C-alpha positions in Angstrom: 0.0 0.0 0.0 1.6 3.2 -1.1 -0.2 5.6 1.2 -1.1 5.2 4.9 -4.9 5.5 5.2 -7.1 5.1 8.2 -10.7 5.7 9.4 -11.4 7.6 12.6 -14.2 6.7 14.9 -14.7 9.5 17.4 -16.6 8.7 20.5 -18.9 10.7 22.8 -18.1 12.1 26.2 -19.2 15.7 26.5 -16.5 18.3 27.0 -13.9 15.5 27.1 -14.4 15.2 23.3 -12.3 18.4 22.8 -9.4 15.9 23.2 -10.3 14.5 19.7 -8.7 17.6 18.2 -5.4 16.8 19.8 -5.6 13.2 18.7 -6.3 14.2 15.1 -3.3 16.5 15.1 -1.0 13.6 16.1 -2.6 11.3 13.5 -1.7 13.7 10.8 1.8 14.4 12.1 2.4 10.7 12.0 1.8 10.7 8.3 -1.6 9.1 8.1 -4.3 10.2 5.8 -7.9 10.1 7.1 -10.3 8.4 4.6 -13.4 9.0 6.7 -14.6 10.3 10.0 -17.5 8.7 11.9 -18.6 10.7 14.9 -21.1 10.3 17.7 -22.2 13.1 20.1 -19.2 15.4 20.8 -17.3 13.2 18.4 -19.6 14.3 15.6 -18.9 18.0 16.4 -15.1 17.5 16.5 -15.2 15.3 13.4 -17.3 17.7 11.5 -15.0 20.6 12.3 -12.1 18.7 11.0 -13.9 17.2 8.0 -14.9 20.6 6.7 -11.5 22.2 7.5 -8.5 19.8 7.4 -6.2 22.4 8.8 -6.3 21.0 12.3 -4.4 23.8 14.1 -6.9 26.3 12.7 -9.8 24.1 13.9 -8.2 23.9 17.4 -7.9 27.7 17.6 -11.4 28.3 16.5 -12.7 25.9 19.1 -10.6 27.5 21.8 -11.6 31.0 20.8 -15.3 30.1 21.3 -15.2 27.6 24.2 -13.1 29.9 26.3 -14.9 33.1 25.4 -16.8 35.1 28.1 -20.0 34.6 26.1 -19.8 30.8 26.2 -18.8 30.9 29.9 -21.8 33.1 30.8 -24.1 30.8 28.9 -22.7 27.7 30.7 -23.1 29.4 34.1 -26.6 30.4 33.4 -27.7 27.1 32.0 -26.1 24.8 34.6 -25.1 27.0 37.5 -22.0 24.8 37.2 -19.1 25.1 39.6 -15.5 24.5 38.6 -14.4 22.7 41.8 -14.2 19.0 42.3 -15.3 17.1 45.4 -14.9 13.6 46.7 -18.2 12.5 45.1 -17.5 13.9 41.7 -18.9 11.6 39.0 -18.2 11.2 35.3 -20.5 9.7 32.7 -24.3 9.5 33.1 -24.4 10.2 36.8 -22.7 13.6 36.1 -25.5 14.4 33.6 -28.2 13.5 36.0 -26.9 15.3 39.1 -26.0 18.4 37.2 -29.5 18.6 35.7 -31.0 17.8 39.1 -29.1 20.7 40.7 -30.3 23.0 37.8 -33.9 22.0 38.3 -33.7 22.4 42.0 -32.2 25.9 41.7 -34.8 27.0 39.2 -37.8 25.3 41.0 -38.8 23.7 37.7 -39.1 20.0 38.6 -42.4 19.8 36.7 -40.4 20.2 33.5 -39.4 16.5 33.9 -43.0 15.3 33.5 -44.5 18.0 31.3 -41.9 18.5 28.6 -39.9 16.5 26.1 -36.6 17.6 27.7 -35.2 18.9 31.0 -33.1 21.6 29.3 -33.6 23.7 26.2 -31.6 23.0 23.1 -30.3 26.6 23.0 -26.8 25.6 24.1 -26.3 23.0 21.4 -27.8 25.3 18.8 -25.3 28.1 19.7 -22.4 25.7 19.7 -23.0 24.3 16.3 -23.8 27.7 14.9 -20.5 29.1 16.1 -18.3 26.2 15.2 -19.8 24.6 12.0 -20.6 26.0 8.6 -24.2 26.1 7.3 -23.5 23.3 4.9 -24.6 19.8 3.7 -22.8 16.8 5.3 -22.0 15.5 1.8 -19.9 18.7 1.0 -17.3 17.8 3.6 -13.7 17.8 2.3 -13.2 14.5 4.2 -16.1 11.9 4.0 -18.2 12.3 7.2 -20.7 10.1 8.9 -22.8 11.2 11.9 -24.5 8.7 14.1 -27.7 9.2 16.1 -30.7 7.2 17.1 -34.4 7.6 16.0 -36.6 7.7 19.1 -39.7 6.8 17.0 -38.5 3.7 15.3 -35.7 2.8 17.8 -33.3 2.5 14.9 -29.7 3.6 14.7 -29.3 6.3 12.1 -26.1 7.2 10.2 -26.3 10.5 8.3 -24.1 11.2 5.3 -26.1 14.0 3.7 -28.4 16.7 4.8 -28.0 19.9 7.0 -24.7 19.5 8.9 -25.7 21.7 11.9 -29.0 19.8 12.5 -27.2 16.4 12.2 -24.5 17.3 14.8 -27.1 18.8 17.2 -29.2 15.6 16.9 -26.1 13.4 17.5 -25.3 15.5 20.7 -28.8 15.8 22.1 -28.6 13.7 25.3 -32.0 12.0 25.4 -34.3 13.5 28.0 -31.8 16.2 28.8 -31.9 18.1 25.5 -34.8 18.0 23.0 -34.6 15.6 20.1 -34.1 17.0 16.6 -36.8 16.5 14.0 -35.3 15.1 10.8 -37.9 14.3 8.1 -40.1 11.7 9.8 -37.7 10.9 12.6 -36.9 12.3 16.0 -33.1 12.0 16.5 -31.0 12.2 19.6 -27.7 11.1 21.1 -26.9 7.4 20.7 -23.9 7.8 22.9 -25.7 7.1 26.2 -25.7 3.4 25.3 -23.1 3.2 22.5 -20.5 6.0 22.8 -17.8 4.5 20.5 -18.9 4.2 16.8 -16.3 1.5 15.7 -19.0 -1.0 14.7 -20.6 1.6 12.5 -17.1 2.4 11.1 -16.5 -1.3 10.2 -19.3 -1.2 7.7 -17.2 1.1 5.5 -14.6 -1.7 5.3 -11.7 0.5 6.5 -8.1 -0.4 5.9 -7.2 0.6 9.4 -9.7 1.6 12.0 -8.7 3.9 14.9 -11.2 4.5 17.7 -10.9 7.5 20.0 -12.5 6.8 23.4 -13.2 9.9 25.6 -15.8 8.2 27.7 -15.9 8.6 31.5 -14.8 5.9 33.9 -17.0 4.0 36.3 -16.3 5.3 39.8 -16.9 3.6 43.1 -20.0 4.9 45.0 -20.6 4.6 48.6 -24.4 5.1 48.4 -27.3 6.1 46.2 -30.3 8.3 47.1 -33.2 7.5 44.8 -34.7 4.9 42.5 -33.7 7.2 39.6 -30.1 7.1 40.9 -30.2 3.3 40.6 -31.6 3.4 37.0 -29.0 5.9 35.9 -26.2 3.9 37.5 -27.2 0.7 35.7 -27.3 2.5 32.4 -23.9 3.9 33.1 -22.5 0.5 33.9 -24.1 -1.0 30.7 -22.7 1.8 28.5 -19.2 1.3 30.0 -19.3 -2.5 29.6 -20.5 -2.2 26.0 -17.8 0.3 25.2 -15.2 -2.1 26.4 -16.6 -4.7 24.0 -16.6 -2.2 21.1 -13.0 -1.2 21.7 -11.9 -4.7 20.8 -13.3 -4.2 17.3 -10.9 -1.4 16.4 -7.4 -1.9 15.1 -6.2 0.7 17.6 -7.9 2.6 20.4 -6.6 5.9 21.6 -8.0 6.9 25.0 -6.9 10.3 26.3 -6.7 10.6 30.1 -9.7 12.9 30.5 -12.0 10.8 32.6 -12.0 13.2 35.5 -13.4 16.1 33.4 -17.1 16.6 33.9 -19.2 16.4 30.7 -20.2 20.0 30.8 -16.9 21.6 31.8 -15.2 23.2 28.8 -13.0 25.5 30.9 -10.0 23.1 30.5 -10.2 22.9 26.7 -6.5 23.6 26.2 -5.6 20.8 28.6 -8.0 18.5 26.9 -6.4 19.1 23.5 -3.0 18.5 25.0 -4.3 15.3 26.6 -5.4 14.2 23.1 -1.9 14.9 21.7 -0.2 13.0 24.5 -2.5 9.9 24.0 -2.0 10.1 20.2 1.8 10.2 20.5 1.9 7.3 22.9 -0.6 5.1 21.0 0.1 5.7 17.3 3.5 3.9 17.2 1.6 0.7 18.2 -0.3 0.9 14.9 2.8 -0.2 13.0 2.4 -3.9 13.9 -1.3 -3.7 13.1 -0.7 -2.0 9.8 1.9 -4.6 8.8 -0.4 -7.5 9.8 -3.3 -6.1 7.9 -1.2 -5.6 4.8 -0.4 -9.3 4.8 -4.1 -10.1 5.2 -5.0 -7.8 2.3 -2.2 -9.4 0.2 -3.4 -12.9 0.9 -7.0 -11.9 0.1 -6.0 -10.3 -3.2 -3.9 -13.4 -4.1 -6.8 -15.7 -3.3 -9.2 -13.6 -5.4 -6.8 -13.6 -8.4 -6.5 -17.4 -8.1 -10.3 -17.8 -8.0 -10.6 -15.5 -11.1 -8.0 -17.4 -13.0 -9.7 -20.7 -12.2 -13.1 -19.3 -13.3 -11.5 -18.3 -16.7 
């Protein structure tokens, strides 16, 4: 094979997904060409930014300029009343979503929202993010082929979008079900698939990639000393299920890059520069391991091609 080509499967994880931009930088520095990007949740946002602008340093700067801006910070504080400190009971993953939202609802005395509306929080934050960071374009116009994964609440089917309005697609992929409203797409209601399957390597396999690299920015399961409510129990078992399934999915990639970002809360973008650096570090450490995989796959492709030529010759 004359050129080093790979497919990137970028996973979900809220703010931790900013690390994708550091990983992509190291992939390109290592001499690899990206054939396709498949993104889910925050991975769809990072992947779309890169797919429409392959100058990764420029993409990083644009992301930092917005995510660290006073306007975005004020919006975060108003929406979540989020604090920047960490305590002994800090949680990643789904529990973080639930407790942050619970605190928000309590502060605003709007608990009835949970039983009277389709989402606990408005979709304004996601709308503003995609408007600031992504062009008003069609997915099919990306400079690097792009696939965006979501789930249809009506049919229960997984959906992979390769054409249509980019901003709507990314917003749908990042709309945490029940937290942000689903996005209407033709006769579908789309939302984030990442709460149950946050690493899209199985989707990526359907494109028959030469080399498949998964980037996992999911949170880690943390030990709890207690739980307060029945909803806590339900959220905990979903979190455990997602983490277990993600481990199974990792085995389907040729290489998994996992930046050390598990302690970052899903909503906390204040450490975006450190997240990008964590992505760079993980990429530098993991990418040399792809050499053995790449050599092995080359031998497999060679054997397959030889076998196909033999079958063709026999048929003739």
